[in-house]
N, C-alpha and C positions, 0 to 999 in steps of 0.2 A: 635386858637382852635375853635373859633366859625366860622372862615372861612372855616376850614376842615368840620365841621359838616353840614355847609350849601351845600357844594360840595356834601358830601354824600347824603343829604337829595334829592338833585337836580337829582343826579344819579339814587337813587331808584324810583323817580316819572318818569323819562325817560327811565326807564328799561322796560317800557311796549309797546310793538311794536306797539300796537293800536295808542297809544299816538305818538310814533314816526313816524308813517304813517300819523297820523293827522297832526302832526307838520310840516312833509314834505309837505302836500298838502298846507297848509297855506304859505311856503315859495315859492312853485311853483306859487301859484296864485299871491303872489306879485312880482313874477320876480326874486325871489333870489334862481336860479337854483343850485349854488355850496352848499347853506346850505339845500337845499332841497334834493340833492344826499347824502349829509352827514347823514340826518335822516334816509333815505330809506336804506341806507348801514347798518347803526346802527341796522335797524330793521330787516333786513335780518338775521343778526348774532343771534338775541333773539328769533324770531318767529319759533314757533314750529307746527303751523296750517298751513298746506299745502295750503289750499284755500287762506288764507289771506296773505301767503307768495309770491303766484302767482300773487296777487293784487300788493304787494308792489315792485316786480320785474317788472311789468308791469308799474307801476307808473314810477320807476327809469328809465326805457326805455325811456319814453316820455322825461325826463329831459336831457337825453345824446342825443336825437335826437334834442331838441330844442339848446342844447349847441353845437352841431356838435363836440362832442370829438373824433369822428373817424378821423377828419382832423389832429388831433395831434398824435393820436395813433391808427391806422388802423387795428393792429393786434389784439389788445384787444377789438376792437368795438364791434367784432360779439358776444364775450363772455360775453360782458356787456349788448347788445343790444338783445341777444337772451335769453328771460326771461324763468325762470323756470318756470313760469307758463304753457308753453306748455306742459312741462313734467308731470306737475300736471293734465292739463286739454288741450287735444289735439285740443278740440274744443273752445278754447278762442280765437276769433276773433281779439279782440284788441291786445293781446300780437302778434299774427301771423302777423297782419298788421304792428305793429311797427317794427316787424323784418324785415319785408318786405321793410320797409321804409329805415332802416339802410343799408341794402343789397343794395338797389338802389342807395345810396349815395356813397358806395364802388364800385359802377359799377358791382356788381354781378348781372346782370340782371336775368340770368337763375333760380339762387337761388330766387330772389326776385318774380320772375314770380310763381314760385312753391308755394310761401307762400300766395299770394294773390288769387291764384287759389283755395286754400283751404278754404279762407274766401269767396270768391264768391259761392263755394260749399254749405258752411253753411249758408250763407245768400244770395240767389240768387237774391233778388230784392234790395240790397244794391248799390245804384248807385254809391257811392265812391268806392266800390271795383270793379264794373263792367268797371268804368271808368279807373282804374289803370291797369285793367287787358288789356284792350285795347291798352292803352298806352304803356305799357312794351312789349306786344307782337309786337308791331309795332316798337317799338325800337331794339328789339332783332333781327327782321328780317333785320332791316337797317345796325345794326352791322354785320350781318352774311354777307350781300352782300359786305359789305365793306372789311370785313376781309379777306373773300374768292375771291374777285376781282382781277383779274390779277394784275392791277396797284399795288394794296396794297401788294399783294404777291411779286412781282419783287421787291419794294421799301424795303419791310423788309429784304429780301435777301441781298440786298445792304447796309442796316443799319448794318447787323451783319457782313459782310464781310470788311466794311470800318472801324469797331470799334476794334481799336488795342488792347483793353483790353478785347477783347471777348474771351471765350474759344475756344481752338484749334478745339475740337470735333464738336462744335456749327458751327464754320466756315466751316469746311470739309462738314458738313450735308446741309448748306445753299447754297454751292459752287453745291453740288449735286442736290440740288432742283431748282437751275437754269438751270440745264440740263433738268430737266424734263419740267420747263416753256418753254423753248425755242422749245420744240418739237410741241408746240401749235403755231400756225401762230400769235395769239394775243401776247401771251407772249414774243415770239420772237421779234415782234414788238416793244413791250414795253422795253423789255431791250436794244433794238437798240437805242428807241427814249430817254430813261433815260441816255443817256451817258454810256450805259453798255461797250462799246468797250475798253475804257480806263481802266476801273475796271478790265475787263478779261486780259487785257495787264499786268496789275498789277500782278495779280494772277499767270500768266506764269512766271513773272520775280521773284516769291519766290522760284523756284526751287524745290518745295514740289510736289512729284508725284501726290497725291491725288487732288491738287490744279490745277496741270497743266493738267492732266487729264480733271476735270470740265470744266476748261475753253475751251480746244479744243473742247470738245463734245457740249458744249455751241454754241461755233460758227458754230459747224455743223449744228446743229438744226436752227440757225438764217440764213444758208445758204440755207438750203433744200427747193426747190422749190419757191425761190425769186431771180428772177435775180438782179434788183436793189439793194438791200440789199447787195446780194453777192458781186457785183462788188465795193460797198462802202468799205465792210470789207477787201477786198484784198487791196484796197489802203490804208487803215488806218492800216492793219497789216503789209502788205509787204509779197510777195512771199518768199524773202530770209530768212524771220522771221520763216516762217512757215516750210522752207525747213529745218533751223537749228534746229528746234524743232524735227522733224521727224528724223534728224541726229543722236539724242543722244542714249546712249546705254540701251534702255529700251523698251521691247518689246510691253507693253501695250500703252505706250506714242506714240511709232513708229506707232501702229496699229491705234490708235485713228485718229492721224494726216493723215494717209492715207485714212481714212474714211471722214475726212474733205475735203481733196483734191478731193475726189469722189464725195461728195455733190456740191463743187463748179463747178466741170467740168459738172454735169448733170443739174446744174441750168443755166450755161452759153451755153451748147450746144442744148439747146432748149427742155430740160426736163420739164422745167416750162411753163404751158399751160395757166396761170391764163392772165386776162384782167386787164391791170393797169389803164385805163382811162387817168386821167391827168398825171399820173407818167409814162406813156408810152415815152414821149419825153424824160425824163431823162434816160431812159434806152439805154445806148450808145453800139457801136459795141464791142462785147467780144473778137472778133478775136486776138486781141494783146495781151491781158491778156492770153488766151488760149495757145497762142505762146510762151508766157513768161514763161508759168507753165512748158510746154513741154520742153523748155530748161534748165529750172532749175533742172527737173527731169534727163535729160541727164546728167547734171554735176554732180549730186548726184551719178550716176551709177559708176563712176571711181575716185571719190574723196576719198583720205586716210582719210578724216575727217569726213567721214560717217559711223556710225557703221554697223555691219552686218544686224542687224532687219532694220535700214532705208534704206538700201540697197535693201533688200528684198521687202520691201513696194514701192520703187521707181520704181523697175523693176516690181511689180504686177501691179502699175497704169498704166504703160507704155502698158503691156500686156493687159490689159482690155478697155483702152482708144485710144491707136493708131491704131491697125487694124480696119477695117471695120468689123461691127457686121452683116451687111446684104451685101452680095456681089453683090445685084443689085443695090446697091449705088455707083455712079461713082467715088465719091471723095475719093481718098487714098492718098491724098496730105500728110497726116501725117506720113503714113508709109515710102514714098518717102523721106521726110524730116528726118525722124529719121535715116534711111539708110544713108543719106550724112552726118548727124552731130552726130551719135551715134552708127554707127556699128560697129566701131572701138573699142568704149568705152566698148560695150558688149562683144567682142570677148576678151578684156583684162580682164574683169572678169572671162570667160570661161578659160583663160589661167592662173590663179592665182594657185599656189602651195602652200597651207597652211603650208607645212614642212620647207618651206624655209623663210629666214628674209625679212622684209621689203614688205610684202604683204598687200592687201587689206583687211580690216577686214570684215569677212563673217560668215554666220551661215552655217549649214549642208545643207541647202537647197538653197544658194544663185546660185550656179553654175548651177544648173538644172533648177531654175526658168530663168536664163539668156539663157539656151538651148530653152526652151520653147518659149520666147521671140523672138529669132532668126527664130523659126520655124513658128510663126504667122505671122511675117514681111514677110519671104518667101511666104507663102500661101496668103498674101493680094495683091502680085504684079499680073498685069493684062497682060503683054506681055513680048515676048522673050528678047526685049532690056534692060526692066527693071532688068529681071532675070539675064542677062549677065553682067550689071552694079553691082549687088549683088555679083555675084561670082568674079568678078575682085577686089572689096574691100576686100573680104576675102582672096583670094590669094595672093594679095599684102600685107595683113597684116602678113599671114603666113609666106610667103617669106621673108619679112623685118625681121622677128625674127631670122631666122636661121644664126648662126654665128658660124664657126668653133673652135673659140677661146673661145666662152663663152657658156657652156653647159646650164646656167640657162636660157637663151635666147631660146636655143632649145628645152628644155623641155617645157616652156611657149608655144612656137608655138605647140608643140604636143599636150598639154592640150588643147589650143584653139581649135584644131582640133577635139580632143574628145568630146568638146562641140556642134560643129557643126554635128558631127555624132550622136549625141543625139537629134539634133532639125532638122533643114532641111538636113536630111540624103543624099538627091540626092547631094546637095553643099558639102558635106562633103567627099562623096565616090568618087566624082570627084577629088578632092583635093587628097585624099590618093592615088589614080591612077597616080599622078604625078611623074615624075622620080625623085627617091632618097627619097621618104616619107616614102615608106616602109621599104625601107632598112634602113632609120633612125629609124625606131621603132625597128627592129630587133636589131640593133647596140646598142640601149639603153637599150635593155635588157640584153645584156652582159657587161655593164657597172659596175663598182665597187662601184659605190655610189647607195645606197637602194631607194633613191627618183628617180634616173632616172629609174631604174627597174620598180618601181611602176607605173610612169606616161606611161612608154611605154606599159607594160602589160595592163593596162586600155585602152589605144588607142586600141592595137591589139583586145582587146575584142569588144570595138565598132565598130570597123572597118570591123569585121568578121559577119556581120548581113545577107548578101547576100550570096547566096549558092557560087556563083564565087567567091567572096572574101574569104569566108571559106575554099574553095578548094585550094585557093594559100595560105594560112596559114597553113593548114594541111600538105601541101607538105614542106613548108619551115620553119613554127614556131612551130609545135608540139613539135618536139626533144628539142626545145629551151625552151619551157615553162616548159616541164617535167624535164629539168635540174635545170631550176630556181626553181621549186617546190621541187625538192629534196635537193639541196645545200643550199638554203638560210635558216637562222635561224629567220628571221623578219617574223612573224606571218601575218602581214599586206600585204606583199608581196606574202607570201605561199597561201593565200586564194585567193589573184586576179589571180595568175597563175592558180590555181584550177579552178576558175570561167572560165578562158580562156578555158581551157580544157573541161570543161561542156559545153560552148557554141559550140565549134568545135565539141564535141561529140554527139550534138543534132542537127547538121545542116540539118539532113533528116526529120527533124519534127517527126510527129506519123506515118510515113510510116516504117512498120516494116521490109522491105526489104532494107531499106537504111541507115543501121547502119554504122557509120563511124569508130567505134572502135571495138574491139574483144568482143564476148561474155562474158558479167559480167562486162566489163570495166565501164559502165555508173552506175551500182549499187555500184561499190567499190567508184567512185567518189560522189555520192548521199549521200553515208553513211559517208564520211568524212565532206560534207557539213553540214549534220545533226547533227554532232559532235562538229562541231563549233557553229552550231545555238544555240545548249544547253548549251553552255559555257558561264555562267553568268559574268565571270571575264574579258572577253573581251569587249572592247568597243562597243556602238552600230554601229558606222559606219562600223567597221570591220565585226562585224556578219551580218551586211545588205548584205554583199557580199555572205555569204551563202545562203540567199534567191535568191540572183541573180542567184547562180548557180543552185540552185533547179528550179528556173523557167524556166530554159533550160531543164533540166534534166527530169523533170515530163511530158514531150512530151512522154517520154517512160513507158509504163502501168506498168513493173515491179517496177520502181522508184515509181510510184505513190502509188502503192499498199503499198511498204514499209515506205513510208512517213506517209500515213494515220494509219498505224498499230503502227508507233513510237509516242505515244501520247505527250511525253515530247517534241519532237522536233515540234510537230504542234501546241501546246499550247505556245511554244516559240517564234513561229513565229507570233501567234494571238497577243501575249504582245509586240511583236516590231511593229506591226501594228499599235498599239494604242499609239506609243511613238511621240514625237515631231519632228522627221526626217520624213519628207513627201516624202523623195527621194525612200523611201522603198514601198511607195503604188503602183507603176507600176509593180514591181517584185512579190509582194504577190497576187496582182490581176492575173498576168499571171500564177501564181503556182495554185491558186484556180479555175482557168478556165481549167488548164490541168487536175486537179484532179478530175472536176465535168464532163469533156469532154463536156463543154458548147460552145467551139469554133465553128465557122461555119463549116459545114460538106456538102460536096457535094455528093449528091446522084449519085451512080455509077451503070449505067445500066449493066446487066450481058451481054447482047448482046454486047455492046461496050468493055467489058473485053476481051471477048473470040476473038473480032476481033484485040483487042490490042496485044493479046499472039499470035495470028496467023502472025501479022505483026512483030513479035518479038520487040515490045515496052514496055517500062516499065509500069508495072500496080501496082499501091499501093496497099500494104496489110495491113489488120488491125490485131493488135495485139488481141491474144485471149482474154486478160483480159480487153480489151475495149468494151467488150460486156455489154448488158444493166443489167444483174444481178450483175455484178463486180461494174459497177458504181454505182448503188445503193446501196451497201455496203458501198463504198467509202464514199458517202453522209451521210448515217446515223452515220458513225465514225466522220466526220466532225462536224455534228450538236452536237453530243455528246461531242465534244472537245471543243465546244464554237466560233464556227465559226461566229455565227450571231452577238453577241457582238462586234466582231473584224470588221465585215462589217460596223455595225451601226457607230462605231467610224471613220472608214475610209471614210464613206460618209460625215460626219459632217466636215470633214477637210476643213476649210475655206482658201484654198490655191490653187493656179494655177497649182500646181503639180497634183491636181486631175483634169486630163485633159480629154477631151471629151472621148477619147479612154479607158481611165481608167475606166470612168463611164459606158462605154458599157460592159467593162469586168466584172464590179462588178453587172450590172443588168443582164448579162448572168448567172453569180453564183446564183444570188438570183432566179432567173427562175428555175435553176436545182434544188435547195434546195427546192423549193416549189412544185415540180412535185408530190409528194406522198401526198394526202389530209392528211393523218394522222400527218403530220410534220409540217403543215400550223399552227397549234395552238402554237407550240413552237417557230416557226419564230416571231408570233405576241408576244408572252409572252417577246421576248428579244428585242423588238423595231424593228422588221424588216420591219412590215407594215408602221411605219414612216419614216424609212430610205428609202424606195422605192418612197416615192413621189416625193422627189427633182430630183430622178433620173429619173422619169417618165416625168418630166416638162423640164428638163434642159439637154443637151447634144447631141449627134448625134442621127439622124432618127433612126438607128437600135436599140441603146441603150434605147431610149425612149420607143418604141414598146415593147423590152423585159422587161422593168421594168413595163409597163403597163399591159403586160401580167401575170407577176408577181401577181401584185396588184389585177387582176381580179380573179386568183386563189385563193388568201386569201379572198377576199371579197366575193367570190361564196358560200364559205362553212363555214365562220366564223361571229360572230356578229360583225357586223361593228362598232358598239360602242365602242366595247372592243379593236379590231383591231387598229382602228383609232381614239383615244379619243378626245373630245373635239371639236375643230374647225377644225381639220385634216380631218375629215369625208368628209367635202365639197370640199376639195382638190383633193379627189379621183376621182370626178365625172368626170373630164376633161379628165384625162388620160384613163378611161374606155371608155367614148364616143369616144376617138380617135381610138379605135378598131373597131367601128363599120364603116368599111370601105372596098369597093370591093377588094382593094388590100390586106387587112389582111386574113389570111387563115379561114377556117371554125372554127377550135378549139379556136382562138382568139375570132372570132365574138360570138361563143356560151357561153364561159365563160365570155365575158364581158357583154353578155344580162343577164345571171344569177346574175352576180353581180350587175348590175343596177337594177333589179328586186327586190334583197334584200334590197338594199338602199332606193328604192322607196316605200317599205313597212313600213319604219321607221316613217317620217314625212312629213307634207305639204312642209316645207322648203327644204327638199331634192329633192322633185319632182319638184318644181320650178326650183331648180338648174339644175337638167337634162334638163328641157325644155329650159332654158336660154342657156345651151351648145349646143342648136340646135340638140339634139338628136332624137326629135320625128319622123322626116321624114326617119331617117335612121331604127328606130325600126318598122316603118310602112312597110318600104321596105323589112324587114326580115320577115314580116308576110306572105309575099307572096312567101318565099322561097320555093325550092323543098325539102332541107335537114330537116327530120321531127323534129330533135331535135333543130334546129335553130329556125324553125316555132314555135315550141313550147315555146322555152325560149322567143321570141319575144312577142307572144300572152301573156306569164305569165307577162312579164314587162308591156304591155298595160292595162292588169287587175288591177295593182298597181297604174298606172297613170291616170285612166279615173277621179278620184276625182277631178282632176285639171279643172277649168273653160274652159282653152284654149283647152284642149283635147276634152271636150264635145262639143265646139263650132265646131271643126274639123269634128265630127261625124253629127252634125246638117247641115252642108254645102251640097249642092246639087251638082250633077254632079261627084260624087265619088263612089267606091264600098268599102269604108271602114265598114261601117255598113253591107251590105250584107255579106262581109268576115266574120264578127264575127257570124253572123246569120247561115251561111253554115258551120261554123267551130264547132258549137254546135252539128252537125250531124255526125261530125267525130268519128272513130273506136278507135281513140287515145285519151284514158280516160284523160291523163294529159291535152292534147291540148283542149279537150271538155269541162273540169272544168275551164280551164282559161278563155277560150271564153264565157262561161255561166256565168262566175264571172263578165266579164267586161261588158257583156249585162245587167245583173241584176242591176250594179250601174249606167249604163249610162239610163237604163229607169226610175231609181228611182230618178235620178237628173234631168233629162229632160224628161217631160211627152210628149212631141212632137215626141219623138225617139219611144215611145210605137207605134203610128201610122205609123211612117216611118216604122218600121221593117217589118209591115206586106204587105208594098209596095215594097220591096226590092226583094223579093222572094215568089212565090206561095207555097212554100213548109213550111211557117213559122209555120202554125199550125200542121204539121206533125213533124217537129223536137221540137217544144214546147211539144208536147205529148210524144214524145221520152225522152226528159229531165225528165220531171215528172214521168216518168215511170222507171227511172235508178235504177240499182241495187245499185249504189254508193250513200250513203246518201248525200255528199257534192254536187254532181252534181244534185241530184233530188232537194236538198233544193233550189239550185240557178235558177232551173226551176220554182219551185213554187213562187219564189220572182218576176221572170218576171210576172208570171200569175197576182200575186197580183198588181204589178205596171200596168199592163194593165187595171185591174178592177177600180184603182184608178188614171186613167189618164184623168178623165172627157170627155174621147170620150164613150159616153153611146152606140152608134151603134157598136163598137168594142168590148165592154165588153158584149153587149148582144150577139154578133156572138160567142164569146167565149164561153160563158154559154150554148149556144145551141148547143154546140158541144160535143164530147165525154169526153171533158176536166171537164165537170161537174161531169160526172160519177166517174171519176178518183179522183177528190177531195173529193169525197163523201166517197168512199173507205177508202181515207187515214186517212180522218178527223173522221171516225168512228172505226179506229182501236185503240186497247187498249194501254194504256200509255206505251212507250218502251223507256227507257234512252239512247238506241243506236240509236234511230230515234225520239226522242222526238222535234227535232227543226223542222223536216220534217212535222210531225204530227201537231203541233201548226202552223205552216204557212199555211198548207192546211184549218185547221179550221177557221184561219184569213180571207182567201180568201171566205170561204162560208158564214161568217158574212158580209163581204163586199158586197156579192152579193146580201144577204137578205136586206141589207142597201139601196142598189139601186133597190130594188123591181123585182129583176130578178128572184128570187126564194122567196118561202114562208117557214116559219118555219113548221116542222113537228109536227102535233098536234093529240092527241088520243082523241077519240069520248068519251063524257062525260056518 
C-alpha cells in the first residue's frame, strides 16, 4: 500500500511538463540519451503550451540526432526529427537546423538545403548556417553531376536489367533508356566499354518483343557514325544472328533490324567522317564484312525460313545499298555481284503464287518491292554486254521453268515475267515477244484452274503497256478477257479481267480520237470499278485492282468527271491509299494525276496542226471536259473529298514502293491542287505543306521542281509559321531557292521570290538560312530582270534581307552597281517597286553611315530622286524617303547634311513638319519634325523665335 502511494505521488510530481523537460535536460547533459528521450516524449503528451511544446520537440530532436535513431528506423526519423516547433514558429532556427541535420543524415540533401537556406535567411550572419549552406550546395551539385553523368546512367540501366527480381515494367523502361543513351556518342561508347554487348545479346535471347526491339535499337545507336565500334559489334554479334532476328514474323523487329543493317552499312562505307587518331590503326578494311552482309541478304531473299516482313526488309536493304546513288561513280561492282548471285533469287520471289501450297512467306508488298529491285539493278548497268548478261539470266530462268507436264512451274514462270514487266519493262517486253510466251498467256486464260486464269490475266495486263503490244492483245485477247469476265464466278479473276479490259480500252491515252472501244464502253467499265471499290466486304488486295482499272480509265475525261462526282468511290480510294498495302500507291497517284490533268502536256502549235491535217497525219484531239473550268471543278470536289489527308499519308510511306516516279506524280497533284490561292489554306490545314517538303528534297528532278513550286505557291500567300510549323520552316528555304534558276520559268521565279520575301520578313535565323543557301546572287540578278513583276518581287525580297551584315557588306563594296540600282529604282513609276527600293535604301543608310555618302556618288540624280520620294502621295513611300533624309543628316558627313538643308528639301520638311496632326499621315509628320530637330542640333538651321 505504501509502495503504490509512493508511485502515485511520483507520477503527480512528474506530471508537470516543465519538470519533465528539465529532467530530460539533465539526462541529456549526463549523456543518458534514452532517458532524456523518455522524459521529452512524456512531456509532449502533457504539455498544452505551444511555445513550451516546441522547445520540448526541439530538445528531443537533438537526442535523436545524437543517438542516430534514423539509422535503425529511417522511415520514422523525419517524423521524430521534424519538430512541431516549426509548426508553432516557422522562424525557430534551432528546430529548422536540427531537421536539416536529420535530413542530411538521410541523404535528403535537397530538403536539408531548403531548411538551412531558411535558417541563413533568418540569421544571415550565422557562420554555421552559411558554412552548411555552402557545403550542402556543393554536395548537391556533385551528386547531380554523378547521377546524370553518362557512366552513372549507363550503369544504372545495367543494374536494373541484370536484376532478376526487378519489375518487368522497370526493365523495359531501362532498356528503352539505353536506346536513348546509345544515340549520344558518349553513351554509345560507355555501353560498349562497360561490356554492354553481352547484356544486349541476353536481351535478344529473352524473345520478348520490347526487349528485343530495345537491344536492336541500342546496337543501331552504337553503330551510327563509328566504323571501329561497328566492326567490333559485327564480330561479337554475328551477321547470321542479325539476319535470323530480321527473319522473325514481326514487322517492328524486322524494321528495327533493317535500320541496324543500314547504320552498319553507312558506317562501313565511309559515312563516318571522324578522325580516330590512335584508333585509326585498329580500323580494318570493311570490304569483307560488307560482302558477307550482301551475301546474307541475298540468301534471305529466297529462304523459306524468312518471314514476309523479313524478306521485305532484305529487299529494301538491297534496293537502298546495291545500285549506285550517283551515276558518276564508276564502281557498280555490287550490282554485278548481285546479278550473278541473286538475280534468280529475286525472280523466284516475283514468281511466287500465294494461292499455291509450299510458297515463300510474303506480304502484300513483297513482289512489287522485288520488281523495283530488278528495275534498279537494270538501271545501274553501264554497257550493252552487262545488259545482255542480265537478259540472258532472266531468259534462262523463265525458259527453265516452262514444263508441259507441270502447270505450277508454268504459272511460276509467267508470274516471274509479270514481275519483270513491272520492273525493267524493256527486259520483260522482250521476253514476252519470244515465240510461245504470249500464246502461253492466252492458253492459261482458258484453263479450268482459277489460279492459272488469275496469273495469266495479270500477265496480260502488265504486258499491254506499250501501244503495239496492246494492239496485239486487242486483236487476240479482248474476246477472251470478255469471256472470262462473263463466265467466271470468282470475283478476284473477274476484277482482273475487268482491269485488263480497262487497260486495253485506254491504250489511246487522253487522245479523244483514239478510243479503242465503242462510245460509252469505258464509262461502263469505270462504273463497275467504282462499284467494286466501294464494296468494303471485299479484301483490300482485290479492291486494289479496281483502282488499277480507274488509273487507266481516268484518262477519259468523262470517266474523270463521273469519278469525282461519286463521293463514296473517291473517299473509298483515299481510305485504301492509307492502308498498309503500299502496292496501291502508284495506281492512286496515276488516278489523281489524270483527274487533275497534271500530267506533262505538249503545246501544240496551230500551224503544225494544220500542216498535219493537210498531210493527212493523225492530230491528237482534246476532250471538251479537259478544259480549264472542268479541271477546276474536279479539283474542288477532290479537296472537299479529303484528297490532302490521303496524299500526306502516301508521302509518309517509308517504303521503296514510293518510287521517284510515284513521288513525281504526287508532286504534280499537289501543284494542281494549289493552283487556286483560295485553296492553299485548306492544303496547309490538312498537312499538305509539311508533306511537300520531302517531295521537294528527294525524287526525280522534275518531281522536286513541281513540289518546290507548290511550296512556293503556299508560302507566298500563307503565314509560313502556320503552314510549316516548328523547324520545318527552315527546310522550306532550299526548295524555294532551287526555283531561282535561269532554266525555271518566270512564274516559278516570281512565286519563289514572293515566298522568300515572306520568310525573310519573319526573323534573322531565316534570313541567315536564305543567305547560306546562296540565294543572294540570284536575287540580285533578278533585280535587273526586264519583267516588272519579277524585278519587283526580287527587290521586295532584298528589302527584307538588307538587315543582314553580309548583305550590307556587299553594298559597301566598290566596283558594282548594286546601290545605284536601288537609288534609280526609287524613281520608277511602279509604286510597289519604288516602295521596296526606298525601304531597302532606308535600312541600308541607317545601318551603314558610309552608304549615305556613297549613294550621292552613284548618280547625279540622287537629290531629285530624294525630293520625289518625300513629296510622294503614298505615305509609306514618303515615310521611307524621309527616313533616308534623316539618315543623311545623322551620317556624320556635315558637308552632305549642309548640302541637303541648303536645297529645296528644307522647305519640304518645313511644310510637312508644320502640318496639323493627322492619324493617317502622323508617322510622316513625326519623321519630318525629327529631321528638322536634327538640323537644328547640327546648327544648320535656327529655331524660329517671336519678338518680345
